[in-house]
C-alpha positions, -999 to 999 in steps of 0.1 A, spaced: -562 -446 -370 -592 -441 -395 -597 -479 -392 -597 -475 -359 -622 -454 -352 -645 -468 -378 -641 -497 -364 -655 -483 -325 -685 -469 -349 -691 -503 -362 -689 -518 -330 -711 -493 -310 -736 -499 -340 -737 -533 -338 -745 -532 -303 -772 -505 -304 -791 -517 -333 -782 -551 -343 -783 -543 -378 -754 -529 -398 -756 -517 -438 -720 -510 -451 -723 -492 -481 -694 -498 -505 -684 -476 -537 -698 -496 -560 -733 -488 -544 -736 -522 -534 -753 -525 -498 -741 -551 -475 -768 -559 -445 -750 -571 -410 -776 -587 -386 -768 -603 -357 -775 -609 -318 -752 -587 -303 -748 -606 -274 -729 -633 -294 -703 -612 -308 -667 -617 -295 -646 -598 -321 -649 -576 -349 -615 -583 -374 -608 -570 -408 -592 -589 -429 -583 -569 -465 -581 -588 -494 -544 -595 -507 -528 -589 -540 -498 -609 -549 -480 -597 -581 -467 -627 -606 -446 -608 -631 -445 -573 -651 -434 -564 -687 -431 -531 -702 -409 -546 -730 -381 -517 -723 -356 -545 -720 -358 -557 -754 -349 -544 -786 -376 -528 -812 -382 -553 -832 -380 -581 -813 -410 -609 -804 -410 -608 -763 -397 -640 -745 -417 -661 -724 -451 -654 -746 -460 -679 -774 -478 -673 -809 -515 -688 -808 -524 -672 -841 -503 -651 -865 -528 -627 -879 -504 -607 -905 -478 -625 -896 -456 -630 -864 -433 -600 -880 -460 -576 -867 -462 -590 -834 -428 -571 -819 -415 -543 -796 -421 -510 -810 -401 -477 -797 -424 -453 -820 -455 -452 -789 -452 -460 -755 -473 -456 -725 -436 -459 -703 -407 -451 -726 -393 -461 -745 -410 -495 -758 -442 -510 -758 -453 -544 -779 -477 -534 -812 -493 -561 -826 -516 -565 -859 -545 -590 -868 -566 -585 -901 -599 -598 -912 -609 -628 -909 -575 -643 -889 -567 -625 -854 -531 -621 -841 -530 -636 -804 -502 -642 -783 -503 -664 -749 -487 -656 -716 -489 -695 -700 -508 -692 -665 -490 -688 -641 -457 -688 -662 -439 -705 -687 -416 -733 -679 -385 -710 -692 -391 -672 -694 -362 -667 -722 -382 -686 -746 -408 -681 -771 -437 -706 -778 -455 -720 -802 -492 -724 -787 -513 -728 -816 -525 -762 -804 -527 -749 -768 -505 -763 -739 -493 -803 -735 -519 -822 -714 -491 -822 -686 -483 -785 -688 -522 -779 -687 -525 -799 -658 -497 -775 -642 -517 -747 -648 -553 -765 -637 -537 -777 -606 -523 -739 -597 -558 -723 -610 -577 -741 -582 -553 -731 -555 -555 -696 -569 -592 -691 -582 -587 -652 -583 -564 -637 -608 -563 -606 -625 -543 -585 -653 -535 -547 -659 -525 -529 -689 -521 -501 -709 -542 -506 -742 -539 -482 -772 -555 -486 -811 -549 -473 -839 -584 -455 -860 -606 -491 -871 -599 -498 -905 -624 -524 -904 -661 -514 -885 -679 -538 -861 -648 -559 -850 -628 -561 -824 -591 -542 -826 -578 -552 -792 -587 -577 -769 -572 -586 -734 -583 -619 -718 -581 -652 -702 -580 -681 -726 -580 -716 -738 -573 -726 -774 -586 -759 -778 -614 -770 -788 -610 -745 -818 -616 -713 -818 -610 -714 -785 -629 -704 -753 -625 -670 -733 -630 -666 -696 -631 -630 -689 -617 -600 -707 -623 -567 -721 -623 -554 -759 -619 -524 -780 -633 -517 -814 -655 -494 -838 -695 -500 -846 -712 -487 -871 -742 -473 -849 -719 -464 -818 -686 -452 -827 -652 -464 -805 -662 -486 -778 -648 -505 -750 -667 -535 -741 -666 -564 -713 -701 -580 -704 -727 -561 -711 -714 -531 -706 -697 -505 -727 -677 -467 -732 -665 -449 -754 -630 -445 -760 -607 -425 -786 -580 -438 -808 -539 -433 -802 -550 -424 -763 -537 -450 -735 -562 -463 -716 -553 -487 -683 -578 -518 -684 -581 -543 -649 -595 -580 -657 -604 -594 -624 -614 -634 -627 -627 -653 -596 -630 -688 -608 -644 -699 -576 -676 -678 -581 -672 -683 -623 -675 -647 -629 -651 -615 -640 -648 -577 -639 -634 -549 -653 -623 -513 -648 -610 -488 -670 -588 -460 -659 -598 -471 -624 -633 -469 -628 -655 -501 -627 -672 -510 -663 -682 -544 -651 -692 -561 -620 -694 -599 -618 -704 -609 -652 -711 -643 -657 -682 -669 -671 -702 -686 -699 -673 -718 -701 -664 -748 -682 -631 -756 -671 -600 -732 -666 -578 -710 -687 -545 -717 -701 -531 -682 -715 -535 -646 -703 -540 -635 -738 -530 -601 -760 -551 -596 -791 -549 -577 -824 -585 -591 -836 -602 -585 -868 -600 -549 -872 -574 -549 -896 -560 -523 -871 -526 -521 -851 -527 -522 -817 -504 -512 -788 -498 -534 -752 -476 -519 -721 -469 -522 -687 -484 -552 -681 -488 -570 -648 -507 -602 -640 -512 -618 -605 -535 -636 -580 -558 -625 -552 -580 -592 -554 -563 -565 -572 -563 -528 -560 -584 -513 -578 -594 -469 -580 -632 -476 -571 
């Protein structure tokens, strides 16, 4: 009913003034300037979001490396990348990871999905030529992708280094290419900071945060929301080509991190604002 009433108002406004300004929640203003006599129909077409997979790690045993994922860099050792039952956003389990200063721990989920979700993979050299082409072909048909996850970090043991990172990533050429993401870390000047693009916000260790990363490979930009609030909008992707993986990272801060309730999909995501 509300959409119908809004539609009537919009139509009336267009016919009366020939220009309509629509103000979005982000503050962006969209102008519609047309000849009223040329309007035949106004149709609202909502952007759609499609879920490819979700993972809360609850179906696995503590200490297990999650199937379907592959190791890119092993950080403190693959034994430190495991299902954990000491912390979880949705009980009983989450995934914990540990990178070290100078050698991060990175695991990847092949876009859109691996050939066998029951296996684990070695992605140190990225995907094979054939598998990467499969990913590229899919991304050309689905250029808008997103990931949502709950993220928590311990207290940083090394400052001015990232602790937790979630991003879209291509392994080669070494040391990889990022296509948009969000990072957690501690700086000597600003303390604990979540960063995406040129924007930052503060956070607290041992507290869960919901992050959403939306990647638009057609427009070559990305946006990030934290706890439903927009952190950065349409930040440029400073890289050519296409990512291979959705990557989870415990970076160089020598700090334990946790991930839970991961969702990966395509189209425009449902966001808080």
